[in-house]
C-alpha positions, 0 to 999 in steps of 0.5 A: 481545410481550405485555409490550410491549402493556401500556403501549399498553393502559393508555394506550388505557384512559386515553383512553377514561376521559377521553373518558367523563368529558368526555361526562358534561358536556353540550356546551351546559353548563359543569361545575365540581367541584360545579356544572353550569350549563346556563342560557340554553342553549336547552334544550327537555328535560333533557340525557340524560347529566349528571354525578352529582357536582354539588351545584348544577344551573342550568337557568334561562332555557331552553325546558323545558315538561315534566320526566319521571319520575326526571329527577334520579335520577342526581344523588344529591348534588344540593342546589340546583336552579334551573329559573326562567324556563322554560315549565313548565305542570305537573310529572309524577309522580316527577320528584324521585324519588331526589333527597331531598337537595334543599334549594333548589328554584327554579321561579319565572317559569314557567307553573304553574297549580296546585300538586298534592299529588304535586309535591314528594313525597319532598323531606323535606329541602327548605328553600326553595321558590320559586314566585313569578311563575307562574300558580298559582290553586290549592294543594292541601291536601296539596301541602306535606305531607311538607316537614318541613324547609321554612323559606321558601316564596314564592308571590307574584305568582300568582293564588291565591284559596285557600290551605290554611292548615290544612295548616301546623301546629306539628308538620308544619312546625316550622321554617317562618318565611317564607310569602310570599302577597303579590300574589295574589287572596286575599279572604276568608281562613279567619282561624281557620286563620290564627290556629292556625298557629305564631307563627313562621309568623304573624310571617313571613306576607306578605299585602300586595297582596291584595284582602282583604275588610274585616271585623272578623275580618281587622282583628283579626288584623292589629291584633294583628300590628301590636301585636307589631311584625311586620316583614311589616306594618312593611315593607309598611304602604302595600301592605296594602289591603282592599275595603269590601263586596267592591268593589275600587274602594273599597279602603282602606289599613286600617293608616292609615284605621281609621275604618271599623273603629271598631265592631270589638272587637279586644281578644279578636279574636285568641286566642294559640295554645297555643305562644306566642312569648316575646320578649327582648332581650340586649345584650353586648360583643364578646368576651363569652360569652353563653348563651341559654335556651329557656324555652317554654310547653311546660314540663318535657315534655323536648322536643327543641330547635333554634336558628335563628341569623342567621349559622350557620343551624340548630344543634341538640344532635344536629348538634353545634356550628355552624361557625366553630371551635365558637363557637356550641354548642347543648346538650340542655337547649335552651341556646345558648352563644356562646363569644366574641361578634362584631359580626356575631353580632347578630340574631334567634335563634329556638329551637323546642321540639318535643314529639313525643308531644303533637304540639306545639311552641313558639318563643322568640325572642331579639334579640341585639345585640353592640356594641364596647367603649367606647374608652379614655378616656386616648386622648380626654384625650390628644388634648384635651391635645395640641390645647390645647398646639398651640393655645397654641403657635400663639397665642404664635407669633402674639403674639411672632413677627409682624413689628412694625408700630409707628412705632418700627421704621424701615426699614433705610437704604441701604448705607453708603458707604466711610468717609472719611479725615480731611483736615486742610485740609478739617477746619480749614475747618469752624467749631466752631459748625458752621453749616449754611451752611458745611457746604454748601461741601463737596457732594462729601463723605460726612461732614457735621457738621450739629449743633454738638458738645455742643450738647444733652446728650440727643443721641447721641454716642459720643466718650469725653472722657478717652481718649487721642487715638485714632481717634474715632467720631462718631454722629448721629441720622440713620443715613444720615450716621452714618459713622466718621471716622478722625483722624490727630491728637487733637482738642480740643473 
């Protein structure tokens, strides 16, 4: 009895387990192995029970107005969180507690009015922060502190009037390469703090579509950025404006209309930071091996190195080689090796050297271009030779195989009539002189002697004089009457 109950208990336990696993996925969401999507589900608060396995959680296009503490503590594997297009006005304390693995956070298109210092505490692995299209007017000084892995931060399309540039330093944000502050209300910037930021941050700083105040300090910074060919200026040249004497109605495109800055001295307006950016270019063929060094201004202080590659992301000696069969490897001395270069390996390689004891870092950028090897010259020569041969053949065909249009070629005559047999009586009536009048007496005959025999030496005839009396073939110039006549007896001419 007890033994027979074991199968039933096992089946019942399995049913409870399956039911429990189904309940972990909210009914309004869609769950996969590593993704939980609750987008456009009409949510006004976070679901109570969410699975712990997803790497990505999408809560976009809902009606969330508040996020409680420890809201994502039950998802330790979470790396990407999207809460865009909601109605969040602020974030409480400890919202992201125990969610330190978060790498991508999207809070765009909400109603945030400020970025307070406690918003992103504990997110030391965060690499991308998206806050554009909010109502942010203030960013507190320590709001970005602790985000040591931050690479990209987007603050565009807000109402920011002041930004803590002083909080971004070489040791605090060594990997930051994108800081988008475009389309805000920035006017008088602390340019000394801007110039003190790492060179990689300055290269990726976007300030277009702001109401900047036209002065020599501002112009000097942008002039040096333009001389260095920063993409932030090249891509948005027409959107960089400043207001003369603070009057927004007198905005000018200062990268085109430079006349108002003719009295400014820009030669020393921008002093390079101690950690300069060294630029170089490298062109290699596909399949070749390449080694990139990381010589920076830190000298021989034994710093730690990390490379940012176009396709593989960050590569450092501690993390080992990048993906893709260990083709790209970083060494402890800062050298980056590309074992067999490919065309898609082309791009900008950025090396960051960090001196932890002196709290300094430096950056080196190498622009790598991988090109395909030149095509085999034999193929080109063979193609040219083949084209010449075909052209010659066509010319010969045109010259020798085209139908002749000259007068010597005559159209073929009508089909020949049946050969006439010699009639002794009729032949005897023909005079040797062969007058035309006499030939006309036989209108029904198919053979007529129009010319006297042997009248002219150059006329065409086929009679052989010394042969025995055999059937004789007569030939005339006119092919219409050129017929063969068989004679029963010899003829003497």
